C-alpha positions in Angstrom: -7.7 0.9 -35.7 -10.3 -1.2 -33.9 -9.7 0.7 -30.7 -10.0 4.1 -32.5 -13.3 3.1 -34.0 -14.6 1.8 -30.7 -13.5 4.8 -28.7 -14.7 7.4 -31.2 -18.1 5.8 -31.4 -18.9 6.9 -27.8 -18.4 10.2 -26.0 -17.0 8.7 -22.8 -14.3 6.0 -22.9 -14.8 2.9 -20.8 -12.2 1.6 -18.4 -12.0 -1.3 -15.9 -9.9 -1.3 -12.8 -9.2 -4.8 -11.4 -8.1 -5.4 -7.9 -8.1 -8.7 -6.0 -9.3 -7.3 -2.7 -11.6 -4.5 -1.5 -9.0 -3.7 1.1 -6.6 -2.3 -1.5 -9.4 -0.3 -3.0 -10.4 1.1 0.4 -6.8 2.1 1.3 -5.4 3.2 -2.1 -7.8 3.4 -5.0 -10.9 5.3 -3.8 -9.7 8.8 -4.7 -8.6 7.6 -8.1 -11.9 6.0 -8.9 -13.8 9.1 -7.8 -11.6 11.3 -10.0 -11.6 8.9 -12.9 -15.4 8.8 -12.9 -15.5 12.4 -14.1 -13.6 11.4 -17.3 -14.4 7.7 -17.9 -17.2 5.2 -17.6 -15.5 3.2 -14.8 -16.1 -0.4 -13.8 -14.4 -1.7 -10.6 -13.9 -5.5 -10.6 -12.9 -7.2 -7.3 -14.0 -10.0 -5.0 -16.2 -8.5 -2.3 -16.0 -11.8 -0.3 -12.4 -11.0 0.4 -12.2 -8.5 3.4 -15.9 -9.0 4.1 -15.4 -6.9 7.3 -15.1 -3.7 5.3 -18.1 -1.4 4.9 -19.5 -0.8 1.3 -17.0 1.1 -0.8 -19.6 3.7 -1.7 -18.1 4.8 -5.0 -19.6 6.6 -8.0 -18.6 3.7 -10.3 -20.1 0.5 -11.4 -18.9 -2.5 -9.3 -18.7 -6.0 -10.6 -18.0 -9.0 -8.4 -15.4 -11.5 -9.7 -14.3 -14.6 -7.9 -10.6 -13.8 -7.7 -8.9 -15.6 -4.8 -6.4 -13.9 -2.6 -3.9 -16.9 -2.8 -2.9 -19.2 -5.6 -5.7 -21.6 -6.4 -5.2 -23.2 -9.9 -8.8 -24.2 -10.5 -10.3 -21.1 -9.0 -7.8 -19.0 -10.9 -8.7 -20.6 -14.2 -12.4 -20.0 -13.6 -11.7 -16.4 -12.8 -9.6 -16.0 -15.9 -12.6 -17.1 -18.0 -14.9 -14.9 -16.0 -12.7 -11.9 -16.7 -12.4 -12.8 -20.4 -16.2 -12.9 -20.7 -16.5 -9.5 -18.8 -13.9 -7.8 -21.1 -15.4 -9.3 -24.3 -18.9 -8.2 -23.3 -18.1 -4.7 -22.1 -15.5 -3.7 -24.8 -13.4 -1.7 -22.5 -11.0 0.8 -24.0 -8.6 0.5 -21.1 -8.0 -2.2 -18.4 -5.9 -1.4 -15.4 -4.8 -4.1 -12.9 -3.3 -3.5 -9.5 -1.1 -6.0 -7.5 0.1 -9.5 -8.6 -2.9 -11.8 -8.8 -5.1 -9.2 -10.4 -2.3 -8.4 -12.8 -1.7 -12.0 -14.0 -5.4 -12.9 -14.5 -6.4 -9.4 -15.7 -3.7 -8.9 -18.2 -4.0 -12.4 -19.7 -7.8 -12.0 -19.9 -7.4 -8.6 -21.5 -5.1 -10.1 -24.1 -7.5 -12.9 -25.0 -10.4 -10.4 -25.2 -8.5 -8.1 -27.4 -8.4 -5.1 -25.1 -6.2 -2.5 -26.9 -4.8 -0.6 -23.9 -3.6 -2.7 -20.9 -1.9 -1.2 -17.9 -0.5 -2.9 -14.8 0.5 -1.2 -11.6 3.2 -3.0 -9.6 2.7 -2.5 -5.9 5.2 -4.5 -3.9 6.5 -7.9 -5.0 5.3 -10.8 -2.9 8.3 -12.9 -3.9 10.8 -10.3 -2.6 10.9 -12.0 0.8 10.5 -15.6 -0.3 13.0 -18.3 -1.2 13.0 -21.5 -3.3 10.4 -22.7 -5.8 7.7 -20.3 -4.7 10.0 -17.3 -5.3 10.7 -18.6 -8.8 7.0 -19.2 -9.6 6.0 -15.8 -8.4 8.8 -14.0 -10.3 7.7 -15.9 -13.4 4.2 -14.6 -12.9 5.4 -11.0 -12.7 7.5 -11.5 -15.8 4.4 -12.6 -17.7 2.5 -9.6 -16.5 5.2 -7.3 -17.7 5.3 -9.0 -21.1 1.6 -8.8 -21.8 0.9 -5.4 -20.4 1.3 -2.4 -22.8 2.3 -0.1 -20.0 3.8 -0.7 -16.6 3.8 1.6 -13.5 5.8 1.3 -10.3 5.2 3.0 -7.0 8.7 4.5 -6.7 12.1 4.7 -8.1 13.3 2.0 -5.8 10.7 -0.5 -6.9 11.4 0.3 -10.6 15.1 -0.3 -10.0 14.4 -3.6 -8.3 12.1 -4.8 -11.1 14.8 -4.1 -13.6 17.6 -5.6 -11.6 15.6 -8.8 -11.1 14.9 -9.1 -14.8 11.1 -8.7 -14.4 11.0 -5.7 -16.7 13.4 -4.3 -19.3 15.3 -1.0 -18.7 13.0 2.0 -19.5 9.8 -0.1 -19.5 8.5 1.0 -16.1 7.3 4.5 -15.4 7.0 6.2 -12.0 4.5 9.1 -11.9 5.7 12.2 -10.1 7.7 11.4 -6.9 5.9 8.1 -6.5 3.2 6.6 -4.3 -0.2 5.2 -5.4 -2.6 7.8 -4.1 -0.8 10.5 -2.2 -2.1 11.8 1.2 -5.2 13.7 2.1 -3.6 16.5 4.0 -6.8 17.5 5.8 -7.4 14.0 7.0 -3.8 13.2 8.0 -2.5 16.1 10.1 -1.4 16.8 13.7 -4.4 16.9 15.9 -3.8 17.5 19.6 -7.4 16.9 20.6 -7.6 13.5 18.9 -4.2 12.7 20.4 -5.4 13.4 23.9 -8.8 11.7 23.6 -7.5 8.5 22.0 -4.7 8.2 24.6 -7.3 8.7 27.4 -9.6 6.1 25.9 -6.8 3.5 25.8 -5.4 4.3 29.2 -2.1 5.7 27.8 -0.5 8.3 30.1 0.0 11.8 28.6 3.8 11.6 29.1 4.1 8.2 27.4 6.1 7.9 24.1 3.9 5.9 21.7 5.3 3.8 18.9 2.7 2.8 16.3 2.6 -0.1 13.8 -0.2 0.4 11.3 -0.7 -2.3 8.7 -1.4 -6.0 8.2 -0.4 -8.4 10.9 1.9 -10.6 8.8 5.5 -11.7 9.1 6.3 -9.8 5.8 5.5 -6.6 7.6 8.0 -7.3 10.3 5.4 -7.1 13.1 6.9 -10.0 15.0 10.4 -8.4 14.8 8.9 -5.2 16.2 7.3 -6.9 19.2 10.6 -8.7 20.0 12.5 -5.4 19.7 10.0 -3.7 22.0 10.6 -6.3 24.6 14.3 -5.5 24.5 13.6 -1.8 25.3 11.9 -2.6 28.6 14.5 -1.4 31.2 15.8 1.7 29.3 12.4 3.0 28.2 9.7 2.5 30.9 7.6 5.3 29.2 7.6 3.6 25.8 4.2 2.1 24.6 3.5 0.1 21.5 0.2 0.1 19.5 -0.4 -2.5 16.8 -3.4 -1.5 14.6 -4.5 -3.3 11.4 -6.2 -6.3 9.9 -5.1 -9.6 11.4 -5.4 -11.7 8.2 -3.4 -14.6 9.6 -4.9 -14.8 13.1 -1.7 -14.0 14.9 -2.9 -11.5 17.5 -2.7 -14.0 20.4 0.7 -15.0 19.3 1.9 -11.4 19.3 0.4 -10.8 22.8 2.0 -13.9 24.2 5.5 -12.6 23.3 5.4 -10.1 26.1 5.1 -10.7 29.9 4.2 -8.6 32.9 4.4 -4.8 32.7 5.5 -4.9 29.0 2.3 -6.7 28.0 0.2 -3.9 29.6 2.1 -1.3 27.5 1.3 -3.0 24.2 -2.1 -2.6 22.7 -3.3 -4.8 19.9 -6.1 -3.3 17.8 -7.8 -4.7 14.7 -8.7 -3.0 11.4 -9.5 0.7 11.9 -11.6 3.0 9.8 -9.7 6.0 11.2 -5.9 5.3 10.9 -5.4 9.1 11.1 -6.5 9.0 14.8 -3.8 6.5 15.7 -1.2 8.5 13.8 -2.2 11.6 15.6 -1.9 9.8 19.0 1.5 8.4 18.3 5.0 9.9 18.6 6.5 7.8 15.8 5.7 5.1 13.4 7.6 1.8 13.0 7.5 -0.2 9.8 10.2 -3.0 9.9 8.8 -4.6 6.7 10.5 -7.1 4.4 8.8 -5.9 1.3 6.9 -2.8 0.1 6.0 -1.2 -3.2 5.8 2.3 -1.8 4.9 2.7 1.8 1.8 4.9 2.0 1.6 4.7 5.7 5.1 6.4 6.0 4.0 9.5 4.2 0.6 9.4 6.0 2.6 9.4 9.2 4.7 12.3 8.0 1.6 14.3 7.1 0.3 13.6 10.6 3.4 15.0 12.1 5.4 12.0 13.2 8.6 10.4 11.9 9.2 6.7 11.0 11.6 4.0 11.7 11.6 1.8 8.6 13.5 -1.0 6.9 16.2 -0.2 4.5 14.4 -1.8 1.5 13.0 -0.4 -1.7 9.5 1.0 -1.2 10.3 2.2 2.3 13.5 4.0 1.1 11.5 6.0 -1.4 9.2 7.2 1.4 11.9 8.2 4.0 14.9 10.5 3.7 17.4 9.1 6.1 18.1 11.3 9.1 15.8 14.0 7.6 12.3 12.5 7.9 13.1 9.2 9.6 15.6 6.4 10.5 16.5 3.2 8.8 17.2 -0.3 10.2 18.2 -3.5 8.4 15.2 -5.8 7.9 15.2 -8.7 10.4 17.8 -7.1 12.7 15.9 -7.1 16.0 18.7 -5.7 18.2 19.3 -2.8 15.7 15.6 -2.2 15.7 15.5 -2.1 19.5 18.3 0.4 19.5 16.5 2.6 17.0 13.3 2.4 19.1 15.1 3.4 22.2 17.0 6.2 20.5 13.9 7.8 19.0 11.9 7.3 22.2 14.4 9.2 24.3 15.2 12.1 21.9 12.2 14.4 21.6 14.1 17.1 19.7 15.1 14.5 17.1 11.5 13.4 16.7 10.3 17.0 16.3 13.0 17.8 13.6 12.2 14.7 11.6 8.5 15.3 11.9 8.7 18.9 10.6 10.9 17.9 7.6 8.5 15.0 6.8 5.3 17.1 6.9 7.0 19.7 4.6 8.1 17.0 2.1 4.6 15.5 1.9 3.0 18.9 1.3 5.4 19.5 -1.6 5.5 16.1 -3.3 2.7 13.7 -2.1 -0.5 15.6 -1.6 -3.4 13.4 -2.8 -4.7 16.1 -5.1 -1.4 16.2 -7.0 -0.8 12.5 -7.1 -4.3 11.5 -8.3 -4.3 14.3 -10.9 -1.1 12.8 -12.3 -2.7 9.4 -12.7 -5.8 10.8 -14.3 -3.7 12.8 -16.8 -1.6 9.7 -17.5 -4.6 7.5 -18.4 -6.1 10.3 -20.5 -2.9 10.6 -22.3 -2.8 6.9 -23.1 -6.2 7.0 -24.7 -5.4 10.0 -26.8 -2.3 8.2 -28.1 -4.4 5.2 -29.0 -6.9 7.2 -30.9 -4.3 9.1 -32.8 
């Protein structure tokens, strides 16, 4: 009743979207926030000090800085919890949406304390999936708390939903997957085959026209399997002298030098390490295939972006990646952590141009049908509108 009176007293409902880092907003949430701003009075809460290298987000929504830390910090987290509680109490939001673990725990708890009547959490890859021991137990417990205090829970794909249920994080039927999955879909105009960009980027980086380029696009962390990829690339040396490797993405853990030192001689010349890029679509257009040997994913956006750009993917057989690839139709799978198997897959796809072309064609068609940004974002907007209508009624 309190919600109904609050929502009906104003023409436009108020919602707050909480994310720990601007990076996740930049990569995944910008199209949502733009679309939601046409229907809601939207506030984005995140910590701009995280990922300070990013340009301003330039969004048509109000932005509020909160001191949420990227990693566990008990005192800082307690302060942030109180900070969010005060924000929610002051603003009287009709809906609070949290994305990713840290934002989920603090945001959902603060929303409960503040009496927010509609609380939604979006699971986007479980940090603990690749961990062991006490830290795994602690992080799983945090996710269970989130699932218990949120009114509604979303997952990025069927694989992630199944994993959450199997691990006892959520109860059967509690988690919903919108459409075919993913968090924001793909801008088909931005991510597309582009021969001119392919040629110019290769020329700028000294890559021969006849080279076969494998691309890693993501954060340089062990969880993403980037060290496994470099070791597998080293094993391909003699059989694939035309194979090049590009690593592009934010180096959050300062491992670029370590990655470079893994290779010697000619192989080191054929591996390019680039930092964060504002134009990932250019690297995808220049590559022949993507490789994502990750240990954990919610739903791998870069895989469907690669498919839209006209290249296939070699990915780990884990939930999140398995939702984004159809085996032997749009890409190939390898076991996470199996470097020799990964090297074999790299060599196989590098040598077989007809296989790359077939997988790429199937992938582009699938993305057009199931994962266009327009379709995915519209599904989220409709979902949030539906929640508020139910609350009022």
